[in-house]
C-alpha positions in Angstrom: -28.9 -31.8 4.4 -29.8 -32.0 8.1 -27.9 -35.2 8.8 -24.5 -33.6 9.2 -23.4 -30.5 11.0 -23.4 -27.6 8.6 -19.6 -27.0 8.9 -18.7 -30.6 8.2 -21.1 -30.8 5.3 -19.5 -27.6 3.9 -16.0 -29.1 4.2 -17.1 -32.3 2.5 -18.8 -30.4 -0.3 -15.6 -28.3 -0.7 -13.6 -31.5 -1.1 -16.0 -32.7 -3.7 -15.7 -29.4 -5.6 -11.9 -29.8 -5.6 -12.3 -33.3 -6.9 -14.6 -32.2 -9.7 -12.1 -29.5 -10.8 -9.3 -32.1 -10.9 -11.6 -34.4 -13.0 -12.7 -31.8 -15.5 -9.9 -29.3 -15.9 -6.5 -30.6 -17.2 -4.5 -27.6 -16.0 -6.2 -27.3 -12.6 -4.1 -26.8 -9.5 -5.6 -26.5 -6.0 -4.7 -23.4 -4.0 -4.0 -23.1 -0.3 -7.1 -20.8 0.0 -9.3 -23.7 -1.3 -7.7 -26.1 1.2 -8.7 -23.8 4.0 -12.3 -24.6 3.2 -11.6 -28.2 4.2 -11.0 -27.3 7.8 -13.4 -28.7 10.3 -13.0 -28.2 14.0 -9.3 -28.3 13.8 -7.2 -28.3 17.0 -4.2 -26.0 17.4 -2.0 -29.0 16.7 -3.8 -29.7 13.4 -3.5 -26.1 12.4 0.2 -26.1 13.2 0.7 -29.3 11.2 -1.2 -27.8 8.2 0.9 -24.6 8.4 4.0 -26.8 8.3 2.7 -28.8 5.4 1.9 -25.6 3.5 5.5 -24.6 3.9 6.6 -27.8 2.2 4.2 -27.2 -0.7 0.6 -27.5 -1.9 0.9 -31.3 -2.4 1.7 -31.8 1.3 -1.0 -29.4 2.4 -3.6 -31.3 0.3 -2.5 -34.6 1.9 -2.8 -33.4 5.5 -6.0 -31.4 4.9 -7.7 -34.4 3.4 -6.4 -36.7 6.1 -7.9 -34.5 8.8 -11.2 -34.2 7.0 -11.4 -38.0 6.5 -10.6 -38.6 10.1 -13.5 -36.3 11.1 -15.8 -38.2 8.9 -14.6 -41.6 10.2 -15.3 -40.3 13.7 -19.0 -40.1 12.8 -19.2 -43.9 12.9 -20.1 -44.6 16.5 -20.7 -48.4 16.5 -18.3 -51.3 16.0 -18.0 -52.7 12.6 
């Protein structure tokens, strides 16, 4: 697209692909491998938190991966609202 860094765009696109699968496939279940595509410039602490969430189950891993991705996107807003 040119407006976003390629890696961030790829992570957002991967999140949308996961959302589409949930919307259109009744028996869809996200995998940890798919969640790895949501990683964008993670720190060591974020990677450690994700690993811990994965140990608790896919649901927890989804929550933390999306939280980190959304936080990165929110960081794009530079001006006060």
